PASEBA-1860 file (N, C-alpha, C; in nm, 3 decimals):
! residues 171
1> MGKKVIVM> -1.890/1.188/1.253/-1.690/1.076/1.283/-1.671/1.004/1.196 ~ -1.566/1.036/1.156/-1.509/0.992/1.035/-1.413/0.852/1.098 ~ -1.306/0.830/1.018/-1.292/0.647/0.965/-1.171/0.680/1.095 ~ -1.197/0.575/1.207/-1.112/0.559/1.298/-0.971/0.575/1.286 ~ -0.897/0.616/1.317/-0.746/0.612/1.333/-0.669/0.526/1.351 ~ -0.603/0.429/1.380/-0.522/0.343/1.427/-0.410/0.316/1.382 ~ -0.250/0.386/1.475/-0.166/0.324/1.414/-0.070/0.237/1.486 ~ -0.033/0.115/1.422/0.029/0.062/1.638/0.197/0.030/1.525
9> PYDKSWKK> 0.275/0.016/1.655/0.446/-0.018/1.638/0.444/-0.143/1.545 ~ 0.537/-0.108/1.411/0.517/-0.241/1.381/0.516/-0.410/1.399 ~ 0.461/-0.483/1.362/0.423/-0.589/1.400/0.532/-0.642/1.293 ~ 0.614/-0.745/1.344/0.677/-0.850/1.251/0.609/-1.003/1.166 ~ 0.481/-1.031/1.242/0.344/-1.079/1.141/0.290/-0.988/0.989 ~ 0.328/-0.870/1.010/0.263/-0.790/0.878/0.329/-0.866/0.742 ~ 0.439/-0.911/0.751/0.561/-0.967/0.661/0.516/-1.104/0.629 ~ 0.475/-1.152/0.698/0.398/-1.326/0.691/0.302/-1.325/0.594
17> AFENIKIE> 0.208/-1.177/0.663/0.051/-1.150/0.611/0.065/-1.139/0.467 ~ 0.148/-1.074/0.466/0.183/-1.047/0.319/0.148/-1.150/0.192 ~ 0.350/-1.180/0.227/0.309/-1.402/0.169/0.245/-1.439/0.177 ~ 0.134/-1.448/0.304/0.049/-1.541/0.183/-0.133/-1.440/0.150 ~ -0.107/-1.338/0.161/-0.188/-1.260/0.036/-0.154/-1.310/-0.117 ~ 0.016/-1.268/-0.139/0.075/-1.319/-0.205/0.047/-1.434/-0.295 ~ 0.072/-1.558/-0.201/0.029/-1.664/-0.267/-0.072/-1.668/-0.302 ~ -0.176/-1.640/-0.260/-0.304/-1.613/-0.323/-0.351/-1.620/-0.432
25> LSEVLENL> -0.284/-1.398/-0.404/-0.306/-1.402/-0.564/-0.224/-1.438/-0.686 ~ -0.014/-1.493/-0.597/0.047/-1.614/-0.762/-0.092/-1.598/-0.863 ~ -0.157/-1.769/-0.799/-0.194/-1.853/-0.835/-0.257/-1.814/-0.869 ~ -0.370/-1.705/-0.896/-0.473/-1.736/-0.986/-0.439/-1.612/-1.035 ~ -0.342/-1.553/-1.085/-0.316/-1.429/-1.156/-0.133/-1.544/-1.312 ~ -0.055/-1.586/-1.219/-0.019/-1.667/-1.267/0.131/-1.602/-1.371 ~ 0.098/-1.651/-1.517/0.196/-1.511/-1.506/0.126/-1.356/-1.593 ~ 0.014/-1.416/-1.545/-0.023/-1.199/-1.578/0.054/-1.062/-1.517
33> AMSIEHVG> 0.135/-1.129/-1.360/0.181/-1.055/-1.326/0.354/-1.047/-1.296 ~ 0.342/-0.979/-1.328/0.614/-0.919/-1.341/0.611/-0.942/-1.178 ~ 0.497/-0.868/-1.122/0.580/-0.925/-0.959/0.466/-0.850/-0.883 ~ 0.486/-0.876/-0.782/0.382/-0.824/-0.648/0.451/-0.817/-0.550 ~ 0.431/-0.664/-0.519/0.482/-0.577/-0.451/0.430/-0.534/-0.299 ~ 0.511/-0.573/-0.172/0.472/-0.551/-0.029/0.483/-0.367/-0.039 ~ 0.403/-0.234/-0.053/0.475/-0.124/-0.005/0.359/-0.059/0.070 ~ 0.385/0.067/0.115/0.295/0.075/0.218/0.376/0.076/0.322
41> STSVEGLS> 0.368/0.145/0.459/0.380/0.122/0.553/0.433/-0.038/0.637 ~ 0.322/-0.080/0.682/0.407/-0.209/0.719/0.478/-0.288/0.678 ~ 0.547/-0.224/0.515/0.645/-0.266/0.436/0.784/-0.286/0.509 ~ 0.798/-0.151/0.586/0.907/-0.098/0.653/0.968/-0.188/0.762 ~ 1.062/-0.199/0.825/1.067/-0.254/0.898/1.085/-0.182/1.008 ~ 1.046/-0.245/1.170/1.073/-0.098/1.231/0.914/0.057/1.249 ~ 0.883/0.058/1.137/0.757/0.182/1.045/0.640/0.139/1.131 ~ 0.587/0.176/1.215/0.443/0.265/1.294/0.329/0.244/1.141
49> AKPIIDID> 0.193/0.109/1.140/0.163/0.209/1.057/0.050/0.160/1.102 ~ -0.095/0.213/1.010/-0.215/0.106/1.028/-0.187/-0.048/0.974 ~ -0.328/-0.127/1.067/-0.212/-0.245/1.053/-0.344/-0.341/0.913 ~ -0.251/-0.212/0.779/-0.353/-0.294/0.639/-0.268/-0.325/0.548 ~ -0.236/-0.446/0.475/-0.102/-0.450/0.392/-0.146/-0.361/0.242 ~ -0.048/-0.302/0.245/-0.049/-0.268/0.085/-0.029/-0.303/-0.001 ~ -0.047/-0.385/-0.117/0.029/-0.439/-0.217/-0.039/-0.386/-0.383 ~ 0.070/-0.402/-0.446/0.023/-0.331/-0.550/0.134/-0.457/-0.648
57> VVIENSLV> -0.004/-0.498/-0.723/0.044/-0.588/-0.846/0.074/-0.584/-0.905 ~ 0.232/-0.563/-1.026/0.282/-0.564/-1.130/0.231/-0.588/-1.253 ~ 0.186/-0.523/-1.345/0.214/-0.621/-1.501/0.215/-0.470/-1.572 ~ 0.270/-0.616/-1.697/0.362/-0.570/-1.810/0.325/-0.405/-1.889 ~ 0.152/-0.389/-1.894/0.118/-0.291/-1.951/-0.054/-0.275/-1.966 ~ -0.108/-0.266/-2.007/-0.281/-0.218/-1.978/-0.370/-0.347/-2.101 ~ -0.271/-0.413/-2.183/-0.336/-0.482/-2.254/-0.352/-0.616/-2.226 ~ -0.353/-0.610/-2.094/-0.325/-0.772/-1.958/-0.454/-0.720/-1.872
65> FESVVEAL> -0.456/-0.595/-1.865/-0.577/-0.569/-1.698/-0.647/-0.611/-1.814 ~ -0.709/-0.640/-1.845/-0.862/-0.737/-1.846/-0.891/-0.802/-1.796 ~ -0.773/-0.932/-1.823/-0.738/-1.060/-1.785/-0.706/-1.070/-1.650 ~ -0.604/-0.962/-1.581/-0.527/-0.939/-1.484/-0.771/-0.924/-1.415 ~ -0.843/-0.804/-1.430/-0.960/-0.812/-1.370/-1.029/-0.940/-1.367 ~ -1.073/-1.039/-1.504/-1.147/-1.148/-1.413/-1.057/-1.255/-1.405 ~ -0.905/-1.281/-1.371/-0.854/-1.371/-1.278/-0.871/-1.339/-1.110 ~ -0.883/-1.191/-1.058/-0.893/-1.172/-0.975/-1.054/-1.141/-0.831
73> GKIGYQHE> -1.100/-1.200/-1.045/-1.309/-1.195/-0.988/-1.280/-1.314/-0.951 ~ -1.217/-1.404/-0.968/-1.268/-1.566/-0.974/-1.189/-1.644/-0.845 ~ -1.115/-1.488/-0.783/-1.142/-1.511/-0.596/-1.190/-1.400/-0.551 ~ -1.244/-1.371/-0.584/-1.337/-1.243/-0.515/-1.292/-1.079/-0.482 ~ -1.237/-1.075/-0.569/-1.210/-0.918/-0.595/-1.278/-0.818/-0.756 ~ -1.299/-0.703/-0.635/-1.374/-0.656/-0.803/-1.304/-0.476/-0.803 ~ -1.246/-0.459/-0.951/-1.228/-0.335/-0.988/-1.257/-0.204/-0.917 ~ -1.230/-0.130/-0.859/-1.296/0.014/-0.793/-1.272/0.091/-0.927
81> GDLGIPGR> -1.186/0.063/-1.015/-1.133/0.179/-1.085/-0.987/0.312/-0.984 ~ -0.968/0.360/-1.050/-0.801/0.430/-1.000/-0.866/0.514/-0.914 ~ -1.023/0.533/-0.864/-1.039/0.594/-0.730/-0.927/0.779/-0.710 ~ -0.930/0.840/-0.817/-0.858/0.937/-0.875/-0.731/0.959/-0.874 ~ -0.647/0.826/-0.838/-0.561/0.835/-0.851/-0.502/0.749/-1.001 ~ -0.447/0.792/-1.098/-0.474/0.816/-1.214/-0.258/0.681/-1.203 ~ -0.283/0.603/-1.305/-0.221/0.514/-1.287/-0.185/0.379/-1.147 ~ -0.255/0.356/-1.107/-0.288/0.278/-0.987/-0.477/0.232/-1.011
89> EAFKYDGK> -0.468/0.119/-0.995/-0.631/0.068/-1.063/-0.660/-0.004/-0.914 ~ -0.767/0.026/-0.802/-0.779/-0.009/-0.695/-0.860/-0.197/-0.735 ~ -0.906/-0.291/-0.585/-0.983/-0.302/-0.585/-1.029/-0.389/-0.444 ~ -1.152/-0.397/-0.416/-1.229/-0.372/-0.321/-1.238/-0.608/-0.312 ~ -1.303/-0.614/-0.200/-1.278/-0.786/-0.166/-1.403/-0.805/-0.105 ~ -1.434/-0.974/-0.132/-1.554/-0.976/-0.001/-1.487/-1.120/0.060 ~ -1.486/-1.192/0.196/-1.496/-1.341/0.198/-1.324/-1.302/0.163 ~ -1.285/-1.256/0.219/-1.079/-1.259/0.236/-1.038/-1.261/0.435
97> EHLMKHHL> -1.167/-1.332/0.494/-1.167/-1.300/0.655/-1.032/-1.384/0.713 ~ -0.968/-1.485/0.624/-0.845/-1.549/0.663/-0.722/-1.484/0.644 ~ -0.724/-1.387/0.597/-0.577/-1.285/0.529/-0.651/-1.199/0.555 ~ -0.561/-1.068/0.658/-0.534/-0.979/0.740/-0.587/-0.903/0.615 ~ -0.661/-0.772/0.673/-0.722/-0.616/0.628/-0.573/-0.536/0.536 ~ -0.620/-0.579/0.380/-0.547/-0.498/0.325/-0.597/-0.476/0.131 ~ -0.552/-0.364/0.105/-0.596/-0.309/-0.010/-0.470/-0.299/-0.118 ~ -0.596/-0.366/-0.180/-0.506/-0.415/-0.303/-0.517/-0.300/-0.516
105> YVCAKDSA> -0.372/-0.248/-0.523/-0.431/-0.210/-0.604/-0.256/-0.333/-0.755 ~ -0.315/-0.248/-0.898/-0.242/-0.338/-1.008/-0.224/-0.163/-1.078 ~ -0.080/-0.177/-1.132/-0.044/-0.065/-1.174/0.035/-0.147/-1.300 ~ 0.070/-0.078/-1.409/0.172/-0.134/-1.508/0.296/-0.081/-1.461 ~ 0.439/-0.162/-1.476/0.573/-0.164/-1.454/0.600/-0.003/-1.506 ~ 0.536/0.051/-1.609/0.565/0.211/-1.592/0.520/0.294/-1.573 ~ 0.403/0.316/-1.481/0.320/0.356/-1.371/0.398/0.473/-1.317 ~ 0.388/0.555/-1.369/0.433/0.745/-1.211/0.400/0.634/-1.087
113> ELKRHLAF> 0.234/0.668/-1.018/0.220/0.600/-0.893/0.291/0.437/-0.843 ~ 0.394/0.337/-0.922/0.400/0.226/-0.906/0.550/0.307/-0.846 ~ 0.608/0.401/-0.902/0.736/0.377/-0.889/0.744/0.486/-0.791 ~ 0.599/0.547/-0.740/0.652/0.630/-0.555/0.639/0.584/-0.512 ~ 0.585/0.466/-0.500/0.533/0.383/-0.403/0.622/0.298/-0.395 ~ 0.793/0.264/-0.448/0.839/0.187/-0.438/0.991/0.250/-0.407 ~ 1.013/0.371/-0.442/1.052/0.395/-0.451/1.036/0.539/-0.293 ~ 0.945/0.530/-0.239/0.970/0.517/-0.087/0.904/0.460/-0.014
121> RDYLRSHP> 0.913/0.316/-0.016/0.926/0.192/0.031/1.126/0.190/0.035 ~ 1.170/0.173/-0.075/1.283/0.134/-0.075/1.375/0.279/0.047 ~ 1.340/0.393/0.024/1.417/0.509/0.127/1.364/0.457/0.222 ~ 1.269/0.442/0.274/1.188/0.435/0.436/1.340/0.337/0.495 ~ 1.324/0.250/0.361/1.357/0.057/0.457/1.566/0.081/0.417 ~ 1.611/0.204/0.389/1.738/0.241/0.394/1.777/0.291/0.467 ~ 1.644/0.400/0.539/1.733/0.521/0.574/1.674/0.542/0.738 ~ 1.711/0.442/0.830/1.657/0.406/0.973/1.607/0.565/1.044
129> EAVSEYSH> 1.631/0.661/0.984/1.587/0.786/1.115/1.525/0.857/0.998 ~ 1.490/0.851/0.928/1.378/0.874/0.851/1.206/0.816/0.927 ~ 1.246/0.650/0.936/1.144/0.573/1.011/1.137/0.646/1.051 ~ 1.226/0.669/1.227/1.136/0.668/1.280/1.095/0.819/1.353 ~ 1.140/0.900/1.255/1.067/1.023/1.226/0.918/1.052/1.219 ~ 0.895/0.955/1.010/0.767/0.956/0.962/0.697/0.826/1.131 ~ 0.762/0.741/1.150/0.667/0.680/1.309/0.568/0.772/1.372 ~ 0.678/0.839/1.466/0.671/0.935/1.538/0.576/1.089/1.486
137> VKEEGAKL> 0.616/1.083/1.349/0.484/1.184/1.333/0.342/1.100/1.288 ~ 0.264/0.986/1.308/0.219/0.877/1.271/0.123/0.874/1.403 ~ 0.262/0.847/1.492/0.125/0.749/1.587/0.071/0.889/1.663 ~ 0.187/1.047/1.684/0.127/1.217/1.680/-0.005/1.229/1.632 ~ 0.012/1.206/1.496/-0.098/1.234/1.442/-0.247/1.137/1.447 ~ -0.188/1.033/1.485/-0.295/0.918/1.556/-0.372/0.965/1.660 ~ -0.272/1.025/1.756/-0.328/1.090/1.881/-0.412/1.229/1.871 ~ -0.353/1.291/1.763/-0.443/1.409/1.718/-0.539/1.406/1.696
145> YPDNMDKY> -0.605/1.290/1.608/-0.689/1.344/1.545/-0.734/1.139/1.539 ~ -0.797/1.108/1.646/-0.836/0.935/1.631/-0.952/0.963/1.553 ~ -1.012/1.019/1.547/-1.161/0.978/1.481/-1.194/1.049/1.354 ~ -0.981/1.089/1.247/-1.043/1.239/1.143/-0.956/1.194/1.068 ~ -0.992/1.028/0.984/-0.857/1.012/0.886/-0.773/1.169/0.814 ~ -0.872/1.254/0.747/-0.817/1.383/0.679/-0.744/1.445/0.691 ~ -0.785/1.487/0.843/-0.709/1.555/0.916/-0.525/1.495/0.962 ~ -0.569/1.370/1.014/-0.444/1.272/1.018/-0.388/1.231/0.926
153> MEYKSPVI> -0.405/1.207/0.810/-0.323/1.295/0.664/-0.279/1.415/0.637 ~ -0.368/1.452/0.630/-0.336/1.623/0.651/-0.183/1.675/0.710 ~ -0.229/1.620/0.840/-0.063/1.595/0.976/0.024/1.575/0.944 ~ 0.038/1.372/0.853/0.195/1.341/0.831/0.235/1.446/0.717 ~ 0.126/1.454/0.612/0.189/1.499/0.466/0.325/1.586/0.411 ~ 0.377/1.615/0.542/0.483/1.736/0.557/0.605/1.657/0.539 ~ 0.625/1.525/0.638/0.703/1.446/0.609/0.723/1.419/0.528 ~ 0.565/1.351/0.399/0.573/1.280/0.318/0.646/1.322/0.211
161> QKIYKRIG> 0.610/1.520/0.243/0.664/1.592/0.080/0.778/1.575/0.075 ~ 0.831/1.606/0.273/0.987/1.637/0.260/1.026/1.508/0.185 ~ 0.977/1.334/0.249/1.111/1.261/0.203/1.112/1.225/0.043 ~ 0.965/1.269/-0.036/0.938/1.258/-0.189/1.070/1.373/-0.264 ~ 1.087/1.475/-0.136/1.179/1.579/-0.179/1.335/1.527/-0.240 ~ 1.390/1.422/-0.069/1.515/1.360/-0.115/1.518/1.289/-0.221 ~ 1.397/1.219/-0.309/1.403/1.073/-0.348/1.390/1.145/-0.495 ~ 1.382/1.280/-0.499/1.369/1.353/-0.672/1.273/1.334/-0.667
169> IDS> 1.073/1.333/-0.561/0.977/1.260/-0.646/0.901/1.437/-0.676 ~ 0.846/1.442/-0.763/0.676/1.539/-0.753/0.597/1.451/-0.709 ~ 0.526/1.583/-0.574/0.420/1.461/-0.493/0.247/1.599/-0.563
END
């Protein structure tokens, strides 16, 4: 049995959940981060999503990365590597029960993966018809493949590819 696929209608509390995580990150990262971005489906008003906040911490370049790893370590985050996606360093955590479940990534400001995340988010934020289409596909995929994350991801892939094509990003 695979990982459960749970897709929910947009919840306005996700914005506040991101802000709570951002505050905690900002306190420890101080001037190491250029910005802390809410990305992924929970960052788009009206978009159905898995209830997990995606966050990109944007840094100047790799020269500050070790300091970022050290700072995040002080509040319970451990570096996991790029998990097969160059330009995006993943972090896992323990002891964050007071925060909504989230995925934390650190990206250099010129990272192609960061640019993809921001372009995708910004496109959806300004195209309600794309939000509607993508929400429908995600909800359908979750119904069709409630226990198979890989099949769910495969099912929604054509819509993602269509959006990437519209915004001029190679997938």
